[in-house]
N, C-alpha and C positions, 0 to 999 in steps of 0.2 A: 595534701595530695592523695595519700592513701585512702582517706575517707571518700574523696571524690571518685577515685577509681572503684572502690567497693560499691558506691552508689550506681555507677555506670554498669558494672558487671551484674549487680542485683537487678537493675532494670532490664538488662538484656535477658537474664535468666527468666524473669517474670513473663516477658513477651514470648520467649521461646516455649515456656510451659503452656501458656495460653493458646498459642498456635497449635501445639502438639495435641492438646486436649480438644480443641475446637475442630481442627481440620486433619489431624494426624500428619502434620507437615513439619519440616525443619524450619528454623527461624529465618526471617527475611535478612537480607544483607545489612551489614553495619552502616549506620549513618556517619556523616562527616564528624558530628560532635562526638560520637562514641569512639571513632578512630582516633580523634584528637586526644581523648582521655586515655586510650590505651598507649599511645605514643608517650604521653607524659608518664604513664605507669612504668615504662621501661627504665626511667631514671630512679625509681624508688627501690632501695636495697631491701633485701630480706623478705620479700613477698612470698607467700605460699601458693600464690596463684600465677606464678610466672609462666608456667607451661601453657596455661589457658590463654594468657595474653598473647603469646607468640602464635598459638594455634589460630586464634581469632584473626590476628593480623595476616596470617598466612592464607587462611581459607575462606574468610567471611567478608572480604571487601571486593567490590566489583573492579574489573579491569576497565581500561578506557580513560575517559576524562570526566568522570563523575566527580562531584565535590569530595566524596570520600576517597576517591582514587588519588586526588592531588594531596590530600592530607597524609595518606599513607606514604606516597612517594617522597614527599618532603621530609617526613619523619625518618624514614629508612635512610635517606641520603645523609641526614645529620649523623646517624649512627655510623654509616660508612666513613664519614669524614671526621669521626671522633668528636663531633660537636655535642653529641649525646653519648655519655658513657653508660653502658648497661651491663649488669651481671648476667642478663638473660639472653642477650643477642650480641654476638661479636660483629665486627665490621664485615668480615667475610660472609657471615650468615645473613646479615642485612642486605648485602649485595646480591646474594642468591635470591632473596625475596623480591628485591627490586627487579632482577632479571626476569623473575616469574610473572611480572606484571605485563610482559609482552609489549612494552612500549606505552604509547598513550601518555598518561601523566608522568610515567617513569622516564621517558626519553630525555626530556630536558635536564632532569637530575643526573642521568648517566653522562650526558655531554659535559655538565658542569664538573662532575667528578673526574672525567677524562682531562678536562682543562687543568684541573688541580694536580695532574700527574699521578693520581692514585689508581692502583689496580689497572694499569693501562692494557695489559694483555687480556685480562678477563673482560674488561669493558669492550675492548675491540671485538672479541668473540661474541659478546652479548649483542652489540649493535649490528654486527654483520647478519644476525638472524632476527633482527627487529624490523618490522615494516610499518608499524603505526607511528610514523614520523611526520610532523607537519612541515610546511614549507619554510617557516621561520627557523625551525630547528635544523633543517637541512642546510639552510643558508649559513647558520652559525657554525656548523661542522665544516662546511665548505671553506669558510674563512680560516678556520684552524688548519685545514689541509694544506694550505700554502706553506706552512712551516712544520706541520706535524705529520710524520709518516704514518702514524697509527690512524689518524683521521682520513688520510688519503687511501689507506688500505681498506677502510670501511666503505668508502664511497665506491672504490673499484669493485668490491665484492657485490655491492648493490647493483652496479651496472651489469655485472655478470650473473646476477640473479641467483646467487648462492643461497639466499634465504628460502628458495623454492625447491631445494634438492629433495626434501622429504614429502613434497606434495604429490603423492601417488595414490591412485585408487587401488583397492583390493582387486585381486584377480577374480575373486568370486565372493558372493554374499549368500549366507545361508540362514535359515530360520523357519519357524512354523508360521502358518498363515492364520490371520484373523480376518474373516470375510464379512464385508458389508455390501449393501445393495447399490442400486443405481441412484443417480441424482442426489448424492450426498453433498449438501451445500456447506459453505464455510459457516453458515448460521447454525448448522448442526454440530460442527467442530468447535465453534465459538459462539454460543448463543447471544443474541443482541441484548437480552434483558440482563445479562451478566457483564455488560461492557465495562462497568466500573472496576472489574478485577483483571482486566486484560494485561496490565503490566506485571501482575503477580502470576507468573507462568504456572507454577505448580498448583496454585489454587484454581486458576481458571480452567486448567485441564480436567479438574474434577467435574466440570459441568458438561463435558462432551456428551453429545447425543440427546441433550434435553430437547424435548419437542419432537424427537424422532422415535415414535412409539415402538417401531419394529426393531430398534436397537437399544431399547431401554436397559438391557442387561449387558451392555457392551463392556463395562469396566469389570464386571464379575468374570466374564469370559476371558478377558485379557489377563486377569490375575491368574486364572487357572492355567492358561497357556504358558505364562512366564514361569510357572512352577515346573513345567515339562521341558522347557528349552531355554537356552541362553538368550536367543534372539527371536523376536516376533516381527513378521513382515505384514504390513497392512495391505490388504487386497480389497479392491472396490470394483464396482461396475462402471457404467458410463457416466460421463460428465462430473467426475469427482472435483469438488471444490468450486462449483459454479456459485455465483452470487457475489457477495461482498469481497473486497480486496483485503480484508482484515488480516494482518500478519499474525494475529493471535491464533488463527486456525493452524498455521504452521508451528507456532510455539507449542500448541497442544500436541501436534504430531511428534515434535521433538521430545516432549515430556513423556509420552507413552511409549516411544520407540527408541529414543536415544540413550546414550551412556553419560553419566555425570562427568563434567569437566573438572579435573583436578585444579584446585586453587581458585575456582570461580563459583560463588554460591548461586544456586538455582539453575545454573546453565547445564544443558545437555547437548550432545552432538551426535550426528550420524543418524542412520535409519533409512529403510527402503520402503517405498510406497509403490504399489503396483495397481494399475487401473486399466480398464478398457479404453478410457479416454479421460483427459484432464481439461478443466477450464484453464486457459493460458495464464491468467494472473496467478492462480494457485500453483501451477507447475513451475513458473518462474520463481515464485516465493520459496518453494522447496529447494530449488537449485541455489538460490541466494543464501539459504541457511545450511548448505552443505548436505542436504538430503538427496537421495537418488530416486528420481521418478522413473518408473518403467512402464511402458505401454505394451499390452498384449491382450489376447482373448482370455478373459478371466472366468468365463462361464464354466470351464472344466476344473477350476481350482475350488477345493472345498476347505472349510475351516479345519485347521489342525494338520493339513498336508505339510510335509516337509519340502521346502523349496530351496533350490540352489540357482542363483543367477550367475551365469558365466559371462563375464563382461566381454572377453575377447571373441568368443563364439557367438555372442548375442543370442543366447538361449536361456530359457527358464526350464529347469528340470523339476518335475513333480514326483516326489517319493522315489527318486532315483530311477524313474522309468520314462514317463511321458515327457517329451520335449516340446516346448512352444517357442516360436520365433518372437523376439521382443524388439521393441524400438526404444533406443536410448537417446538422451539429449545429444546434440552435436558436440564435437570434441571440445570446442571452446567452453561449453558449459560443463562438460565432464572435468575439464581442468579447474574450473571454479569450485566444483564439488570437492575435488582432490585437495584444494587449499583450505577446505573447511568452510567454504562459503565466500560471499562477496567482500566481507569486511577486510580480510587479509589479502584476498586476491586483487581487489581494486587498489588497495593501498600499496601493495607490492608493485603493481604495474606503474603507478604514479611515481613511486620512489625510484624505480629503475629508469624511468624517463628523465627525471632530474639528474640522476647519477651519470647517465650517458651523456647528457648535455654538458655536465661539468667536465667529464673526462675528455670529451672532444675539444672543448674550449681551452683546456689546459694541457693538451698534448699527452694525455695519459693513455697508454696502450691497454686495451682490454679485449677479452674474447667476444667478438661481435657475433659469434654463432648463437649466443644466448639471446639475441635480440628478437622480438616478435617480427613476423613477416609483415612488411608494409603493403599498402594497396598496390595492386598490379596496374600498370598503365593500360589504357584502352586504345585499340586501333580506331574504333569508332564507337560512339555512344549508343547503347542499346535503347530501344523504345521504353518509356517509363510511364507507369501509372501516376496519378496525382499524388498518392501517398509516397511513392518512391521519389518523386521530384522534391517533395517537401523535405524528406529525410536526407536525400542526396545533397540538397542545398546546405544542410547543416553538418555535413561530414567535416571532420577536423584533420583528415589525412591528405587533403588536396584533391581527392577524387570527387566528382560531382554527381555520380549516379550510384545506384545500389540495386541489387537484384535479390529476389527471394532466396533465403538461406545464407546470404552474405552477412557477415558481422562487421560493424564499423563503430568507431567512437564518434558520437554525434553530440553536437552542442544542445544542451537543454536550457533554453532561455528562462523558463519559468517553472515553478514547482508549487503545487497546491498541497495543503495539509488541513485536516479537520480534527475535531477534538476528541473523537473516540479512537481513531488510529494515531492521532498526533502524539499522545504520550509515549506510545511505542516507538514512533519515529524519532522523537527526541532522545529516548533511551538509546536507540541504535546510533544516533548522531554522536552521542557521548562515547558509545562503545568503539566507534571508528575514529575517535579523537578529532572531531570536527572543530574548526574555529569559526571565523566569519563565513557567511554563506558565499559560495562560489557562483551560484545561479544569479542571473540579473535581477530576478524578482522571486520572492517567496511570499505566498499569501496563506495565512493561517486563519481558520474560522473557529467560532465557538457555537456552531449552528446545531450540533447534535445534542448538546447538554445545556444550552443556554436557558431553556424553559424549565422553570421550577427546579433550579439546581440545589443540590445538597451543599452543606458546608465544605465537604471534601471536594466537591466539584468546583466551587468558587475558589478554593485554594489552588486547585489545579489550573483553573483559568488564569489566575495571577501568575503562576509559574510559567505557563505556556506563553503568555503575553510577554513577560520579561525576557524569556529565553529567545523568542523569535525576534523581537524588536532590537535587542542588544546585538544581534548578529546581522542586522540589516533587512529583516523581513517586516511585513506588515501584519498585525493581528487584528482581525475584525472584532468588534464588540458583540456581546450577546444581543441578539435581535437585529444586528446590522444586515445579516443576510446569509443565505446558504453559500457554501464555499464555491460551488460551480457557477452560481448566478453572479457573484461578485468577481471571482477569479477570472471568468471569461472576458471581463472588461479590460484585462491587462494584455490580451492575446492578439498577436498579429497573424495574418494568413500564411506567413512563412515559418511559423513557430513549431517547434517540437516541445510538447509539454508533458510533464510527469506529475502524477498526483496520487495521494494515499487514500483513494476512494474509487471503487469500481465505476462510479459515474463521472470520473474525470474525463469528460468527453467535450470537445469544443466544437462550435459551429464553423470554425475556420482553423486553418493549420491542422495539425494532427496531435492527438494526445494519447498517452499510454498510461492507464492506471497501473498501480504497482503496490507491492507490499512495503511495509514501513522501512525495511533496511535499504531497499532499492530507492525509495523516495529520499531517505537520508543521504544516500550516495549522490543523488542528483543535486540535492541542496549543497552538499559539501564541495563537489567538483564542478558543478555547472555543465556536466557532460555525462554520457552514459554509453556503455558498450551495448549496442542494439543489434539484434539479429532480425533482419527484415523478413516479414511474413508475406505470404501470397495475398492477393486481393481478389475479392468477389465484386463484380460490377453489377449494380442494381440500377436499372433505367426506369424511371417513372414516366409513363407515356400519357400525354394529355394533361388535363386538369380535373380535379375531383368535382363532383356535383355539389351543390349547396348543402351544407350540413355534414359533409365529410371532412374531418379535421386531420391535422398532423398526427394526432394520437391514433387515428384509424389507419393512417399510412404506416405507422409502426407495426400494426398487426398484419398488414399485407406483406411485410418482409417475411413473415412466417408462412402465411397461407400460400403465397405464390412459390416460395422455395419448396414447400412440401409437395406441390403439384408438379414440380419440374425436377430439380436435382436433389431434393431432400434438405431439410433445414440444418442437418449436421454440416453442410458445406461451409457454414459461417464459423464453425469452431476453430479458434486459433488463427483466423484470417482477418484481414481488414476489409470492411464493407465500404465500397466507394459508390456514393449515390449521386445520380444525375437526374436532371429534369425537374428540379424543385425550385426553379426560379420564382415561382409564385408564392413561396413561403417567406415569411419574415425571419429575422435572425433568431428570435426565440423559438419559432416553430422548427427551424433547422436544427436547433439544439435538441429539441424533443426527439428528432430522428437520430442524430448521432449518439445521444444518450442511450437510446434503446438498443444499440449494438451490444451493450453490456449483457443484456438478458439473452442475447444470441451466443454468448461466450466468444464473441469476436474480440480480437486484440485492439482494434481501433475502428473508427468510422470517420469518413471525410466527405465533404461536399465542396464543390468548386466555389471560390469566392467571386464576387461580382460587385456591381454598383450598390446593391443592397448591403453588402459587407462594408463597403467604404462609408456609406451613410452611418452604419452602426459604429464604425471606428471613430467617426467625428463625435458621435454622442458619448462614446466611452472616454474620449479625450476630455470632453467637458466635465464628465463625472470625476475623472482622476484629478483634474485641476481644482475641482471644488472640494476635494477631500481636505479635512483639517490637517492631515499629515503630509500634504503635497510638497511642502518645502523642507520636510525633515526626513521622511522615510526614504532610504536609498532605493527600495523596491518601487515606490510610487514615482520617484523622480526618474528612475531608469525607464519605467513604462511610459511616462509622458514623453520623454526624449525619443524613445523608439517609435512610438506612434506618430509623433510629429515628423520624424525623418521618413518613415514609411509613406506617409500621405504626400510628401513632396514628389515621390516617384514610386507609385504603387506597383508591386509585383503580384499579379494575379495568375497563378499557375494553373495549367490545365493538363490533363492526361494526353499523351501522344495517341494519335489515332490507331496506331498498330501495337499499342501496349498489350501485354499478355495478362490474362486473368485466369484464376482457377475455374471460374464459371461466370456466365452472364445471365441475369434474371431480368425479364421485362415484366413490368406491372402496369397493365392498361387501367388507368384510374376510372375510366368511364364504366368499368365493370363492377366497381364497388358501389352497391346499391343502398347499403345502410351501414350505420356505424358498427364497429367491431369491438368486442370486449374480450378480456381474458378471464376465463373461469378458474375457480380453485383447482389445483394449488400450484399453478405454474403460469408465467407470462406467455408461454408458447401454447397454452391451452385455449386457443382463440375460437370464438364463436360469433356469428352475427347477432345483433341485438335481439332480433325476433326469437332466437332460440332460448334466451334467458329472460325474456320479458315477463313482467309481473312477479318476479322473485321478490319476496318481502325482505325489507332491510331494517336493521337496527342501527347501523352506523353509516354515515356518509362523510367523507373527508375530501376537501379540495385543497391541495397544497403540494409541497415538495418541489424539487428543482425542475420537474417537468409538468407540474400542475399548478404552481404558484405564480405563474407569469401574469403580467398586467392585463393583457387582453383576455386571457382565459377567465380570470376572476371577474373582470368587468362584464363579460358575457354572462357569467353565472348570475351576477347581481341583477341583470336585466331579466333573466328567465324567472327568478324567484320573486321579482317585484309584484306585489299584489297577492301573493300566495302565503300560506302559513304551513310551516313544517309540522307534520303530525306529531302529537305527543308520543314519546317512545322512540322517536328517531333522533339520534344524536348527530347533529349536523355541525361540523367544525371546518373553519376556513383559515388557512395560514398563508399569507403572501410570502413570496420567496425572498424579499428584501425590504428593508425599511423604506427606501424611496418608492417602491411599488406600493407599500402600505399607505404612504402619505398621499400618493396620487389617487388611490382608491378612496381615501378619506375625503380628499378635496372635491372629487367629482360626485360624491354621494353614494358610491357603490357600497361602501361598508355599511352605511345606514340601511340601504335596501336589504342587505344580507341579514343584519341583526333584527330588523323589523320582521323579517320572514321567520326568524327563530334560529338563525345561525349563531354560533359562538365564533368570534374572530380572535385568534390568538396571535402571539408575537411571531414575527418572521423567524423562520427556522425550519427544521426538518419535520417537526410535528410527529405525526403518526408513522412516518415512512419506515423508520428502522425498528420501531417497537421497543426502544430502550427507555423512552419517557412516557409516551402515551401508548395504551393498548386497548383492545376491545374485549368485551366480556365473554364468558363461557357460552359456547353454542351460538354466539352472535354471527350475523351475516352482514358484511360491510361491502360498500362500493367506494373505491378510492381512486384518486388520480396519482397515486404513488407509483413506484417503479416495479415492485415485486409483490407477489402474493403467495410466497412459499408457506407451506404449513408451519404454524407456530411463529411466524415472523412477527406479526403484530398482535397476536392473541393466542389463546390456548389451542391445543391440537384439534379440538372439536369445533373451532370457529372457521368461518369461510370468508374469503376476500375475493371480490371481483375488481378488475381494473378497467377504467374507461376514461373518457375525456371529461373536462370540466363541464361541458354541456350536458352530457349524460348524467353526471353526478348531480348537477343542480336540479335537473328534472326529477331524478330519483329522490332527492331530498324532500321535495314538496309533494310528491306522489306517495312516498313511503314504500315504493317498490321500483324496480327497474322498469323504465317506460317501454311501451311497445314501439315498433318502428313508426307507426302512424302517429302516436302521441309525440314522439321525438320530432318529427318534421313539422307538426303543427305548432309545437312550442319553440322551435329553433328561432 
């Protein structure tokens, strides 16, 4: 036993030294196997390493329901119950360590010890302040409470929300500022090409600002400021956090701004982020992690200024002199920040609900003033937009409408997860002590790392697949398809969907992309507290001329907003689009997908007969899946679609619904295709402005460029042509069944005969984590974004356009003129 223990400790020391020498970082958390060895080591008498064993068990094991958490909790419980006798750890000391786990894997062990009649007073106090309790554990305690006064006291305290007594914000936050510029994306905070390190928060934070040349010295400046002051406040310009929904951007902010959390390796908490404006997904992600986002005019703040944020006065004071008005999150979100984020806040809300139900059913009096305020009854229903009707239909408090600024608990029927944000989501799921999925369906993809995976990625795929399927979800195979392409086949027109990718946008229903912890919460509970955003109404008038595609309509969202109310009108709002009945379902998705680049919270399009036709197709697809009879997610989706089609509900906005703005887009005014120039999707130009730009790379693919009709059209365009030498032309269908159809009708052969390389279905070049373009290269792609450094070095350039423009560009070796475009269309 002693030899085995020494081997474990030696191995831990070796990897600790290697990490220190390589990255100057502390060692990663203990594995379940290492914890098991340390627990066994508690039994060995006369060790000279006893203090090290206790320190490691105390400080280097994750909280939650990770495998290592369970091993630690079980071992400590045995010490508490004297099933393990140790010279190094008394029963009471073991109980203190068990209490410090904050529930999760420890909860069941604490209830078992309480059942055994040991340390009743201590455990009662511990459980009263524990919120990471699952429903089975609550039920077990409720059964005890019928005869056990201590268990009854615990449940009553939960009903009275005693666990939240210390959840308070500071009156003021102070620190020195580190200042960055406008349009800092999540890709700058968490570079795509470093995606494989996202779950290693300290390591990943070292890559902050890669690809952002004007912030290359950020970490050096941060280190200097930390030598001057205890706290640093991050200050940015406009549109902070636009781009991907990746939670790793927030993890990086926690690592650079937060304070270490006692008893939890790698974890940091707290921090203040100030910006002129935030992308909504990123802002919500900060709140979910317990960070405080503050909005104000940051132009007058300089790096190194001493800042004080007065919460009650809603003021930011610069150097003790100049005062700025600030905008804080709504009170509900401030309460979540005060709780340290959504993990404990949401678990506490759910726990209080169970406890209240128990107390009422069993006639136990409790202080009802601690209950959250319920929905207020309406004298008459206010007019509703389409998005408000969909969300209102899914409210769980009995009310059927919702207005902007109102917060309600809403049913989330389905959740999407992909493989670069997915590992973070599954970590969060274990941190919040999740069991079987509470959502009706969970779809997990392997579309971002399926192509040319490393051994580590294939191991990760296996873990993701097993984790998701064991809990009732469905995990797609590598090459089966992009998460949005496949996930959207599960969705009804009345659904509210949440997903761990900023392009979680559905052509029916409404979907809200979110960071990994919010996604994990939706998986666990099948519901979410949602604050309703305002809507912007966009009316497409008429029909486009031949050759003008859905991808061009995307760019008109920008150009016509700029001409009227300003494109900033979309930020943090829902874009509701009307007048697109002529578009098929895939083309409608291209439109709703594009609201991500407008920093909109969601996009909706009214459902119609085209929608119902697509639902019929999706039903056939789901029934044909090999897991149709086994996967709870697939079975639930089949049943839901069948039920919906028997009596379809096709919601529409009320005529007198209120919008933040209305934008009309006369489609007959769109004379030629539109493209996005480097380095932003909003940098829109007519094709003629960029015509004859020479290209090195052309890519047709992604969730908005890999659809069947788009690639089929591209194949017809290149038929008979030859791609010039020196142009790398790559095509990636969005799903395996699309690939198969293109193979069957000869489209793939036309593409490859012209010189294209057709790769496996997946994200391809879109994120830049697998495929990238060369130094100084110029590319035209059908992907979603063209931020600097996203898919290539900082000196490369990316244009965005339709599959039609891309196909023509591939065979011409340059972006076509408008005349060439219409001739070749």
